N, C-alpha and C positions, 0 to 999 in steps of 0.2 A: 390389119394392124398398121399403124402409121410408121413412118420412118423413124421418128423420135422415140416411139414406144419400143420398137425393135432394138434400136441402138441402146436405150437405157437398160433393157433387160440383158442384152448380150454383153455389154461392157462391164457389168458388175460381177466379179467372180463370187462364187457361193460363200466363201469365208472372208471376204474383203473387210478391212477395217479402215474406212476412209478417215482422213485427217489425223492419223496416228502413226508415228514412226516407232512406237514401242511394241514389244511382243505382247500378245494377248495374255491376260491373266484372268482366272476365274473368280474375280472379286469386284464388288461394286464400290465406287468412290462416293464419298459424301462430304459436303461442305456445310458447316453450321456457323451462324453468327448469333451469339446470344450472351447471356450473363451467367457467370459461375454461381452455382447454388451454394457452394462452400469452398474453402481453400482446398486445393487438390491434396489427397492423402497418399502417403507411401504405404504400400501393403506388400506382404510376402505371399507367394503362391505355396501350394503344398509341397512343391519341389525345392523351395527355398529361393526361387528367383524373385527379385523385387520388381514391383511395378507401381505406377502412379495412377490412381483412379480419381475421377471427378465427374460432376454432372453439370450440364449446360441447359439453361432454360431459354427457349426461343419463342417470341410472341409473334402472332400473325392476326390479321383482321383489324377492323375498325375498333376504336377505343371502347365503344359500348358493347361490342361482341368479341372482344379479344380472346383468343385461344392460346394457351401456353403448352408447348410441347417440351418434354423433358428427354434429354439424351444422356446416357451414361457412356463415358469415354475412358478407355484404358490406354496408357502409354508405357512402352517398354524402354524408356530412356535410361541410359547407363548412369551410374553414380558419377557425380561431378557437378560443374557449374550449371549445366542445363537443367539437371534435376533439381538442384537447389533453387534455381530461378522459378521453375514450375511450382514447387511446393510452397513458394512465398507469394504467389499471386492471390490477392485477397478476394473474399466473397464479394459478389456484385460487379466484378470487373467484366467489361464487355470483351469477348474473345472471338477470334476467327479460328475455326478448327477445320482441318482437312484430315480425312482418314479413310480407312478401308472398312466397309460395312458388310456384315454377314447376318443372316437370320438363323436362329437356332430354335428348335421346337423341343420341349421337355415336359415332363409331368411334375406338378407340384406335390406337396406333402399330402394333399387331399385326393390325389389321383386325377386332377383336372389337367387337360392339355393346355400348355402356355406357349407363347411365342416371344422371343426376346431379340431385339436388335443389338448386335455387338459392334462397337466402333473401336477400332484400334487407330490411335492418332498417328498421322504422318507429319503434320505441321501444326504449329500453334503460334498465334500472334496475339498480343494484348493490344486491343484497340483503344481502350479507355479504362482507367482505374477509378474506383468510386471516390468521391470527394470526402475528405475527413469531416466527421460531424463536429461542429463547433458547440461549445457549451451554450445552454439556453441563456439568452440575455446578452451574450457577447456580440459585439459588432466589429467588423473589420474596417 
C-alpha cells in the first residue's frame, strides 16, 4: 500500500462529513428549476393544519427527445405575506425550488405497490413570470 493510500484511509473517520459544518440529518436535499403546472393551492390536512401544494415541470434532453419530469411540492408556510405571495404565483412561472426529499412506499386502491417522492419546500424563488397573452391582431 502506498503512502498516499494509507494516509487517505487513515485520515477519514468512519462517520466524517466533509465540507459541512451542520449536524447530519436523515433527509435528502433536492433542487428543482422548472415551470409551475398551476397556481399553488392552499389545502388543509386532516388535522386542520394548512399547507400550500404545487407541481413543477422540469425538462431535460435535446428538443427532439425532451423528457418532462413532474415534481409535487408541499410548503408549510405560515399565514401571512409569504403565503399570499406563493398562492399568487401564476401558472407557467419559472421557479427555483429547494427542499427536503423523502421516498414513501404505499399500496394503491388496487393493491399495487407504489412509490412516491415527497418534497417539502425550504426555499422558493420566482425566476421568470409568464408574459401576458395579448389579443390576436394587437401590436405593441
